[in-house]
PyMOL commands that place a pseudoatom at each C-alpha (Angstrom):
pseudoatom trace, name=CA, resn=MET, resi=1, chain=A, elem=C, hetatm=0, pos=[160.402, 116.516, 92.359]
pseudoatom trace, name=CA, resn=ARG, resi=2, chain=A, elem=C, hetatm=0, pos=[156.891, 115.381, 93.282]
pseudoatom trace, name=CA, resn=ARG, resi=3, chain=A, elem=C, hetatm=0, pos=[154.525, 117.834, 94.754]
pseudoatom trace, name=CA, resn=PRO, resi=4, chain=A, elem=C, hetatm=0, pos=[152.431, 116.739, 97.700]
pseudoatom trace, name=CA, resn=ILE, resi=5, chain=A, elem=C, hetatm=0, pos=[148.810, 116.032, 96.895]
pseudoatom trace, name=CA, resn=ALA, resi=6, chain=A, elem=C, hetatm=0, pos=[146.250, 117.669, 99.105]
pseudoatom trace, name=CA, resn=VAL, resi=7, chain=A, elem=C, hetatm=0, pos=[144.030, 115.080, 100.688]
pseudoatom trace, name=CA, resn=ARG, resi=8, chain=A, elem=C, hetatm=0, pos=[140.546, 116.184, 101.599]
pseudoatom trace, name=CA, resn=VAL, resi=9, chain=A, elem=C, hetatm=0, pos=[139.696, 114.135, 104.661]
pseudoatom trace, name=CA, resn=ILE, resi=10, chain=A, elem=C, hetatm=0, pos=[136.066, 114.058, 105.647]
pseudoatom trace, name=CA, resn=GLY, resi=11, chain=A, elem=C, hetatm=0, pos=[135.518, 112.471, 109.006]
pseudoatom trace, name=CA, resn=PRO, resi=12, chain=A, elem=C, hetatm=0, pos=[132.440, 111.000, 110.633]
pseudoatom trace, name=CA, resn=THR, resi=13, chain=A, elem=C, hetatm=0, pos=[131.586, 114.370, 112.128]
pseudoatom trace, name=CA, resn=GLN, resi=14, chain=A, elem=C, hetatm=0, pos=[130.821, 115.825, 108.691]
pseudoatom trace, name=CA, resn=TRP, resi=15, chain=A, elem=C, hetatm=0, pos=[128.879, 112.939, 107.176]
pseudoatom trace, name=CA, resn=ILE, resi=16, chain=A, elem=C, hetatm=0, pos=[127.312, 111.254, 110.239]
pseudoatom trace, name=CA, resn=LEU, resi=17, chain=A, elem=C, hetatm=0, pos=[127.076, 113.522, 113.269]
pseudoatom trace, name=CA, resn=LEU, resi=18, chain=A, elem=C, hetatm=0, pos=[126.104, 116.846, 111.668]
pseudoatom trace, name=CA, resn=PRO, resi=19, chain=A, elem=C, hetatm=0, pos=[123.427, 115.360, 109.344]
pseudoatom trace, name=CA, resn=SER, resi=20, chain=A, elem=C, hetatm=0, pos=[122.017, 113.405, 112.307]
pseudoatom trace, name=CA, resn=LEU, resi=21, chain=A, elem=C, hetatm=0, pos=[121.732, 116.546, 114.405]
pseudoatom trace, name=CA, resn=ALA, resi=22, chain=A, elem=C, hetatm=0, pos=[120.166, 118.408, 111.471]
pseudoatom trace, name=CA, resn=ALA, resi=23, chain=A, elem=C, hetatm=0, pos=[117.625, 115.602, 110.927]
pseudoatom trace, name=CA, resn=ALA, resi=24, chain=A, elem=C, hetatm=0, pos=[116.728, 115.550, 114.633]
pseudoatom trace, name=CA, resn=ALA, resi=25, chain=A, elem=C, hetatm=0, pos=[116.365, 119.340, 114.750]
pseudoatom trace, name=CA, resn=ALA, resi=26, chain=A, elem=C, hetatm=0, pos=[114.219, 119.416, 111.597]
pseudoatom trace, name=CA, resn=THR, resi=27, chain=A, elem=C, hetatm=0, pos=[112.056, 116.608, 112.990]
pseudoatom trace, name=CA, resn=VAL, resi=28, chain=A, elem=C, hetatm=0, pos=[111.458, 118.582, 116.190]
pseudoatom trace, name=CA, resn=ILE, resi=29, chain=A, elem=C, hetatm=0, pos=[110.597, 121.690, 114.166]
pseudoatom trace, name=CA, resn=LEU, resi=30, chain=A, elem=C, hetatm=0, pos=[108.160, 119.730, 111.982]
pseudoatom trace, name=CA, resn=ALA, resi=31, chain=A, elem=C, hetatm=0, pos=[106.575, 118.187, 115.088]
pseudoatom trace, name=CA, resn=THR, resi=32, chain=A, elem=C, hetatm=0, pos=[105.408, 121.574, 116.316]
pseudoatom trace, name=CA, resn=PRO, resi=33, chain=A, elem=C, hetatm=0, pos=[101.614, 121.881, 116.346]
pseudoatom trace, name=CA, resn=VAL, resi=34, chain=A, elem=C, hetatm=0, pos=[101.351, 124.503, 113.597]
pseudoatom trace, name=CA, resn=GLU, resi=35, chain=A, elem=C, hetatm=0, pos=[98.284, 124.700, 111.401]
pseudoatom trace, name=CA, resn=LEU, resi=36, chain=A, elem=C, hetatm=0, pos=[98.012, 126.795, 108.235]
pseudoatom trace, name=CA, resn=PHE, resi=37, chain=A, elem=C, hetatm=0, pos=[94.672, 126.911, 106.401]
pseudoatom trace, name=CA, resn=GLY, resi=38, chain=A, elem=C, hetatm=0, pos=[93.626, 123.751, 108.232]
pseudoatom trace, name=CA, resn=LEU, resi=39, chain=A, elem=C, hetatm=0, pos=[96.749, 121.827, 107.164]
pseudoatom trace, name=CA, resn=LYS, resi=40, chain=A, elem=C, hetatm=0, pos=[99.344, 120.537, 109.596]
pseudoatom trace, name=CA, resn=LEU, resi=41, chain=A, elem=C, hetatm=0, pos=[103.053, 120.147, 108.967]
pseudoatom trace, name=CA, resn=PRO, resi=42, chain=A, elem=C, hetatm=0, pos=[104.001, 116.788, 107.412]
pseudoatom trace, name=CA, resn=GLU, resi=43, chain=A, elem=C, hetatm=0, pos=[105.345, 114.023, 109.608]
pseudoatom trace, name=CA, resn=LEU, resi=44, chain=A, elem=C, hetatm=0, pos=[108.466, 113.245, 107.601]
pseudoatom trace, name=CA, resn=VAL, resi=45, chain=A, elem=C, hetatm=0, pos=[110.903, 110.484, 108.418]
pseudoatom trace, name=CA, resn=LEU, resi=46, chain=A, elem=C, hetatm=0, pos=[114.012, 112.562, 107.756]
pseudoatom trace, name=CA, resn=PRO, resi=47, chain=A, elem=C, hetatm=0, pos=[116.495, 109.900, 108.945]
pseudoatom trace, name=CA, resn=MET, resi=48, chain=A, elem=C, hetatm=0, pos=[115.326, 107.737, 106.013]
pseudoatom trace, name=CA, resn=THR, resi=49, chain=A, elem=C, hetatm=0, pos=[117.573, 109.837, 103.767]
pseudoatom trace, name=CA, resn=LEU, resi=50, chain=A, elem=C, hetatm=0, pos=[120.510, 109.115, 106.046]
pseudoatom trace, name=CA, resn=ALA, resi=51, chain=A, elem=C, hetatm=0, pos=[119.740, 105.403, 106.216]
pseudoatom trace, name=CA, resn=PHE, resi=52, chain=A, elem=C, hetatm=0, pos=[119.883, 105.319, 102.423]
pseudoatom trace, name=CA, resn=ALA, resi=53, chain=A, elem=C, hetatm=0, pos=[122.947, 107.522, 101.891]
pseudoatom trace, name=CA, resn=TRP, resi=54, chain=A, elem=C, hetatm=0, pos=[125.336, 106.334, 104.590]
pseudoatom trace, name=CA, resn=PRO, resi=55, chain=A, elem=C, hetatm=0, pos=[125.976, 102.789, 103.311]
pseudoatom trace, name=CA, resn=LEU, resi=56, chain=A, elem=C, hetatm=0, pos=[126.631, 104.190, 99.827]
pseudoatom trace, name=CA, resn=ILE, resi=57, chain=A, elem=C, hetatm=0, pos=[129.027, 106.844, 101.107]
pseudoatom trace, name=CA, resn=ARG, resi=58, chain=A, elem=C, hetatm=0, pos=[131.146, 104.570, 103.265]
pseudoatom trace, name=CA, resn=PRO, resi=59, chain=A, elem=C, hetatm=0, pos=[130.187, 101.549, 105.342]
pseudoatom trace, name=CA, resn=SER, resi=60, chain=A, elem=C, hetatm=0, pos=[130.807, 102.349, 108.984]
pseudoatom trace, name=CA, resn=VAL, resi=61, chain=A, elem=C, hetatm=0, pos=[129.731, 100.988, 112.325]
pseudoatom trace, name=CA, resn=LEU, resi=62, chain=A, elem=C, hetatm=0, pos=[128.751, 104.515, 113.394]
pseudoatom trace, name=CA, resn=GLY, resi=63, chain=A, elem=C, hetatm=0, pos=[125.931, 104.691, 110.822]
pseudoatom trace, name=CA, resn=PRO, resi=64, chain=A, elem=C, hetatm=0, pos=[123.768, 101.907, 112.287]
pseudoatom trace, name=CA, resn=VAL, resi=65, chain=A, elem=C, hetatm=0, pos=[124.435, 103.117, 115.826]
pseudoatom trace, name=CA, resn=MET, resi=66, chain=A, elem=C, hetatm=0, pos=[123.285, 106.620, 114.926]
pseudoatom trace, name=CA, resn=LEU, resi=67, chain=A, elem=C, hetatm=0, pos=[120.259, 105.221, 113.058]
pseudoatom trace, name=CA, resn=LEU, resi=68, chain=A, elem=C, hetatm=0, pos=[119.325, 103.270, 116.187]
pseudoatom trace, name=CA, resn=VAL, resi=69, chain=A, elem=C, hetatm=0, pos=[119.547, 106.470, 118.237]
pseudoatom trace, name=CA, resn=LEU, resi=70, chain=A, elem=C, hetatm=0, pos=[117.558, 108.471, 115.652]
pseudoatom trace, name=CA, resn=GLY, resi=71, chain=A, elem=C, hetatm=0, pos=[114.919, 105.736, 115.420]
pseudoatom trace, name=CA, resn=LEU, resi=72, chain=A, elem=C, hetatm=0, pos=[114.469, 105.663, 119.181]
pseudoatom trace, name=CA, resn=PHE, resi=73, chain=A, elem=C, hetatm=0, pos=[114.312, 109.468, 119.149]
pseudoatom trace, name=CA, resn=LEU, resi=74, chain=A, elem=C, hetatm=0, pos=[111.480, 109.336, 116.561]
pseudoatom trace, name=CA, resn=ASP, resi=75, chain=A, elem=C, hetatm=0, pos=[109.617, 106.755, 118.633]
pseudoatom trace, name=CA, resn=LEU, resi=76, chain=A, elem=C, hetatm=0, pos=[109.867, 108.849, 121.771]
pseudoatom trace, name=CA, resn=LEU, resi=77, chain=A, elem=C, hetatm=0, pos=[108.949, 112.079, 119.968]
pseudoatom trace, name=CA, resn=TRP, resi=78, chain=A, elem=C, hetatm=0, pos=[105.934, 110.632, 118.152]
pseudoatom trace, name=CA, resn=GLY, resi=79, chain=A, elem=C, hetatm=0, pos=[104.824, 108.335, 120.976]
pseudoatom trace, name=CA, resn=GLY, resi=80, chain=A, elem=C, hetatm=0, pos=[105.073, 105.172, 118.906]
pseudoatom trace, name=CA, resn=PRO, resi=81, chain=A, elem=C, hetatm=0, pos=[106.172, 101.736, 120.018]
pseudoatom trace, name=CA, resn=LEU, resi=82, chain=A, elem=C, hetatm=0, pos=[109.773, 101.890, 121.171]
pseudoatom trace, name=CA, resn=GLY, resi=83, chain=A, elem=C, hetatm=0, pos=[112.050, 100.417, 118.517]
pseudoatom trace, name=CA, resn=LEU, resi=84, chain=A, elem=C, hetatm=0, pos=[109.636, 100.735, 115.580]
pseudoatom trace, name=CA, resn=TRP, resi=85, chain=A, elem=C, hetatm=0, pos=[111.526, 103.324, 113.557]
pseudoatom trace, name=CA, resn=ALA, resi=86, chain=A, elem=C, hetatm=0, pos=[114.890, 101.995, 114.705]
pseudoatom trace, name=CA, resn=ILE, resi=87, chain=A, elem=C, hetatm=0, pos=[114.036, 98.638, 113.116]
pseudoatom trace, name=CA, resn=CYS, resi=88, chain=A, elem=C, hetatm=0, pos=[112.719, 100.279, 109.957]
pseudoatom trace, name=CA, resn=LEU, resi=89, chain=A, elem=C, hetatm=0, pos=[115.765, 102.537, 109.531]
pseudoatom trace, name=CA, resn=LEU, resi=90, chain=A, elem=C, hetatm=0, pos=[118.168, 99.675, 110.198]
pseudoatom trace, name=CA, resn=ALA, resi=91, chain=A, elem=C, hetatm=0, pos=[116.298, 97.530, 107.653]
pseudoatom trace, name=CA, resn=VAL, resi=92, chain=A, elem=C, hetatm=0, pos=[116.788, 100.234, 105.005]
pseudoatom trace, name=CA, resn=HIS, resi=93, chain=A, elem=C, hetatm=0, pos=[120.448, 100.540, 105.948]
pseudoatom trace, name=CA, resn=ALA, resi=94, chain=A, elem=C, hetatm=0, pos=[120.905, 96.768, 105.666]
pseudoatom trace, name=CA, resn=ALA, resi=95, chain=A, elem=C, hetatm=0, pos=[119.136, 96.575, 102.296]
pseudoatom trace, name=CA, resn=VAL, resi=96, chain=A, elem=C, hetatm=0, pos=[121.291, 99.346, 100.837]
pseudoatom trace, name=CA, resn=LEU, resi=97, chain=A, elem=C, hetatm=0, pos=[124.437, 97.858, 102.356]
pseudoatom trace, name=CA, resn=VAL, resi=98, chain=A, elem=C, hetatm=0, pos=[123.715, 94.481, 100.758]
pseudoatom trace, name=CA, resn=SER, resi=99, chain=A, elem=C, hetatm=0, pos=[123.079, 96.102, 97.367]
pseudoatom trace, name=CA, resn=ARG, resi=100, chain=A, elem=C, hetatm=0, pos=[125.969, 98.574, 97.659]
pseudoatom trace, name=CA, resn=SER, resi=101, chain=A, elem=C, hetatm=0, pos=[128.084, 96.935, 94.953]
pseudoatom trace, name=CA, resn=PHE, resi=102, chain=A, elem=C, hetatm=0, pos=[125.170, 97.194, 92.519]
pseudoatom trace, name=CA, resn=LEU, resi=103, chain=A, elem=C, hetatm=0, pos=[124.277, 100.779, 93.421]
pseudoatom trace, name=CA, resn=ALA, resi=104, chain=A, elem=C, hetatm=0, pos=[127.813, 102.201, 93.361]
pseudoatom trace, name=CA, resn=GLY, resi=105, chain=A, elem=C, hetatm=0, pos=[128.175, 104.536, 90.395]
pseudoatom trace, name=CA, resn=GLN, resi=106, chain=A, elem=C, hetatm=0, pos=[124.565, 104.227, 89.218]
pseudoatom trace, name=CA, resn=GLU, resi=107, chain=A, elem=C, hetatm=0, pos=[122.567, 107.098, 87.785]
pseudoatom trace, name=CA, resn=THR, resi=108, chain=A, elem=C, hetatm=0, pos=[120.336, 109.182, 90.013]
pseudoatom trace, name=CA, resn=ARG, resi=109, chain=A, elem=C, hetatm=0, pos=[117.206, 107.577, 88.528]
pseudoatom trace, name=CA, resn=VAL, resi=110, chain=A, elem=C, hetatm=0, pos=[118.360, 104.129, 89.650]
pseudoatom trace, name=CA, resn=LEU, resi=111, chain=A, elem=C, hetatm=0, pos=[119.215, 105.457, 93.098]
pseudoatom trace, name=CA, resn=PHE, resi=112, chain=A, elem=C, hetatm=0, pos=[115.772, 107.084, 93.370]
pseudoatom trace, name=CA, resn=ALA, resi=113, chain=A, elem=C, hetatm=0, pos=[114.075, 103.831, 92.348]
pseudoatom trace, name=CA, resn=TRP, resi=114, chain=A, elem=C, hetatm=0, pos=[115.975, 101.940, 95.038]
pseudoatom trace, name=CA, resn=TYR, resi=115, chain=A, elem=C, hetatm=0, pos=[115.274, 104.727, 97.568]
pseudoatom trace, name=CA, resn=ALA, resi=116, chain=A, elem=C, hetatm=0, pos=[111.566, 104.431, 96.751]
pseudoatom trace, name=CA, resn=VAL, resi=117, chain=A, elem=C, hetatm=0, pos=[111.649, 100.635, 97.143]
pseudoatom trace, name=CA, resn=CYS, resi=118, chain=A, elem=C, hetatm=0, pos=[113.499, 100.896, 100.461]
pseudoatom trace, name=CA, resn=THR, resi=119, chain=A, elem=C, hetatm=0, pos=[111.203, 103.640, 101.757]
pseudoatom trace, name=CA, resn=LEU, resi=120, chain=A, elem=C, hetatm=0, pos=[108.054, 101.757, 100.786]
pseudoatom trace, name=CA, resn=GLY, resi=121, chain=A, elem=C, hetatm=0, pos=[109.487, 98.620, 102.379]
pseudoatom trace, name=CA, resn=ALA, resi=122, chain=A, elem=C, hetatm=0, pos=[110.262, 100.468, 105.601]
pseudoatom trace, name=CA, resn=PHE, resi=123, chain=A, elem=C, hetatm=0, pos=[106.768, 101.946, 105.759]
pseudoatom trace, name=CA, resn=ALA, resi=124, chain=A, elem=C, hetatm=0, pos=[105.235, 98.547, 104.988]
pseudoatom trace, name=CA, resn=LEU, resi=125, chain=A, elem=C, hetatm=0, pos=[107.234, 97.078, 107.872]
pseudoatom trace, name=CA, resn=ALA, resi=126, chain=A, elem=C, hetatm=0, pos=[106.095, 99.910, 110.161]
pseudoatom trace, name=CA, resn=TYR, resi=127, chain=A, elem=C, hetatm=0, pos=[102.489, 99.411, 109.000]
pseudoatom trace, name=CA, resn=LEU, resi=128, chain=A, elem=C, hetatm=0, pos=[102.661, 95.685, 109.774]
pseudoatom trace, name=CA, resn=ILE, resi=129, chain=A, elem=C, hetatm=0, pos=[104.227, 96.199, 113.200]
pseudoatom trace, name=CA, resn=VAL, resi=130, chain=A, elem=C, hetatm=0, pos=[101.739, 98.893, 114.226]
pseudoatom trace, name=CA, resn=GLY, resi=131, chain=A, elem=C, hetatm=0, pos=[98.808, 96.889, 112.826]
pseudoatom trace, name=CA, resn=LEU, resi=132, chain=A, elem=C, hetatm=0, pos=[99.802, 93.711, 114.642]
pseudoatom trace, name=CA, resn=ARG, resi=133, chain=A, elem=C, hetatm=0, pos=[100.492, 95.560, 117.867]
pseudoatom trace, name=CA, resn=ALA, resi=134, chain=A, elem=C, hetatm=0, pos=[97.224, 97.533, 117.811]
pseudoatom trace, name=CA, resn=GLY, resi=135, chain=A, elem=C, hetatm=0, pos=[95.063, 94.687, 116.588]
pseudoatom trace, name=CA, resn=ASN, resi=136, chain=A, elem=C, hetatm=0, pos=[93.635, 96.710, 113.703]
pseudoatom trace, name=CA, resn=PRO, resi=137, chain=A, elem=C, hetatm=0, pos=[95.280, 98.286, 110.666]
pseudoatom trace, name=CA, resn=PRO, resi=138, chain=A, elem=C, hetatm=0, pos=[96.276, 101.965, 110.750]
pseudoatom trace, name=CA, resn=SER, resi=139, chain=A, elem=C, hetatm=0, pos=[94.850, 104.472, 108.311]
pseudoatom trace, name=CA, resn=LEU, resi=140, chain=A, elem=C, hetatm=0, pos=[96.181, 104.056, 104.775]
pseudoatom trace, name=CA, resn=LEU, resi=141, chain=A, elem=C, hetatm=0, pos=[95.488, 107.716, 104.040]
pseudoatom trace, name=CA, resn=ALA, resi=142, chain=A, elem=C, hetatm=0, pos=[97.683, 108.800, 106.962]
pseudoatom trace, name=CA, resn=LEU, resi=143, chain=A, elem=C, hetatm=0, pos=[100.362, 106.389, 105.756]
pseudoatom trace, name=CA, resn=PHE, resi=144, chain=A, elem=C, hetatm=0, pos=[100.137, 107.859, 102.254]
pseudoatom trace, name=CA, resn=TRP, resi=145, chain=A, elem=C, hetatm=0, pos=[100.599, 111.404, 103.585]
pseudoatom trace, name=CA, resn=GLN, resi=146, chain=A, elem=C, hetatm=0, pos=[103.692, 110.270, 105.464]
pseudoatom trace, name=CA, resn=VAL, resi=147, chain=A, elem=C, hetatm=0, pos=[105.227, 108.254, 102.605]
pseudoatom trace, name=CA, resn=ILE, resi=148, chain=A, elem=C, hetatm=0, pos=[104.916, 110.895, 99.870]
pseudoatom trace, name=CA, resn=PRO, resi=149, chain=A, elem=C, hetatm=0, pos=[106.841, 113.682, 101.674]
pseudoatom trace, name=CA, resn=THR, resi=150, chain=A, elem=C, hetatm=0, pos=[109.479, 111.156, 102.748]
pseudoatom trace, name=CA, resn=LEU, resi=151, chain=A, elem=C, hetatm=0, pos=[109.913, 110.089, 99.120]
pseudoatom trace, name=CA, resn=LEU, resi=152, chain=A, elem=C, hetatm=0, pos=[110.315, 113.741, 98.146]
pseudoatom trace, name=CA, resn=LEU, resi=153, chain=A, elem=C, hetatm=0, pos=[113.347, 113.936, 100.448]
pseudoatom trace, name=CA, resn=PHE, resi=154, chain=A, elem=C, hetatm=0, pos=[115.467, 111.911, 98.011]
pseudoatom trace, name=CA, resn=PRO, resi=155, chain=A, elem=C, hetatm=0, pos=[117.427, 114.973, 96.774]
pseudoatom trace, name=CA, resn=ILE, resi=156, chain=A, elem=C, hetatm=0, pos=[118.977, 115.182, 100.253]
pseudoatom trace, name=CA, resn=SER, resi=157, chain=A, elem=C, hetatm=0, pos=[120.314, 111.640, 99.891]
pseudoatom trace, name=CA, resn=ALA, resi=158, chain=A, elem=C, hetatm=0, pos=[121.520, 112.318, 96.354]
pseudoatom trace, name=CA, resn=TRP, resi=159, chain=A, elem=C, hetatm=0, pos=[123.288, 115.484, 97.501]
pseudoatom trace, name=CA, resn=MET, resi=160, chain=A, elem=C, hetatm=0, pos=[124.952, 113.658, 100.402]
pseudoatom trace, name=CA, resn=ILE, resi=161, chain=A, elem=C, hetatm=0, pos=[126.123, 110.859, 98.123]
pseudoatom trace, name=CA, resn=GLU, resi=162, chain=A, elem=C, hetatm=0, pos=[127.559, 113.364, 95.636]
pseudoatom trace, name=CA, resn=ARG, resi=163, chain=A, elem=C, hetatm=0, pos=[129.148, 115.483, 98.351]
pseudoatom trace, name=CA, resn=PHE, resi=164, chain=A, elem=C, hetatm=0, pos=[130.701, 112.810, 100.543]
pseudoatom trace, name=CA, resn=ASP, resi=165, chain=A, elem=C, hetatm=0, pos=[131.154, 109.785, 98.283]
pseudoatom trace, name=CA, resn=ASP, resi=166, chain=A, elem=C, hetatm=0, pos=[134.725, 110.565, 97.293]
pseudoatom trace, name=CA, resn=GLY, resi=167, chain=A, elem=C, hetatm=0, pos=[135.438, 112.799, 100.248]
pseudoatom trace, name=CA, resn=ASP, resi=168, chain=A, elem=C, hetatm=0, pos=[138.496, 110.886, 101.364]
pseudoatom trace, name=CA, resn=LEU, resi=169, chain=A, elem=C, hetatm=0, pos=[140.898, 110.185, 98.536]
pseudoatom trace, name=CA, resn=ARG, resi=170, chain=A, elem=C, hetatm=0, pos=[142.815, 107.683, 100.663]
pseudoatom trace, name=CA, resn=PHE, resi=171, chain=A, elem=C, hetatm=0, pos=[140.092, 105.051, 100.071]
pseudoatom trace, name=CA, resn=ARG, resi=172, chain=A, elem=C, hetatm=0, pos=[140.248, 105.117, 96.241]
for i in range(1, 172): cmd.bond("trace and resi %d" % i, "trace and resi %d" % (i + 1))
show_as sticks, trace
zoom trace
């Protein structure tokens, strides 16, 4: 007699909605005007970790929709051009989605290298859009201090990939 196998079903609420709400809440907290010893809180692009992890976890139409919403939220919160971060986050999502077959099952070092390439590409795209729109290039030092903390967020993506990658055994 066969015993039933327990199937651990992880729905979009666990791997899309809750991380999106956490990223939005953390972004609002980091946007508070707090200064310690003359230093301000970093302006991280937390949804970048989601844009990288979601296509590797499971391709879904909800991921790009939520990235569009998060990107517009970042633009409204930071007062940037509307659609800037939505385009950048969707570009990262598309790049990872296209390279998904290559990245599936790779070591963490390879995933970090691709995360770094995608993050630098997204910030280069944002730099070009802001520079063309303003008529002069933005500060490279400010860009550097936004890129470095965003790159340091990779462990969040790695944890999400490990946690949710095989969350639903029905898709094996």
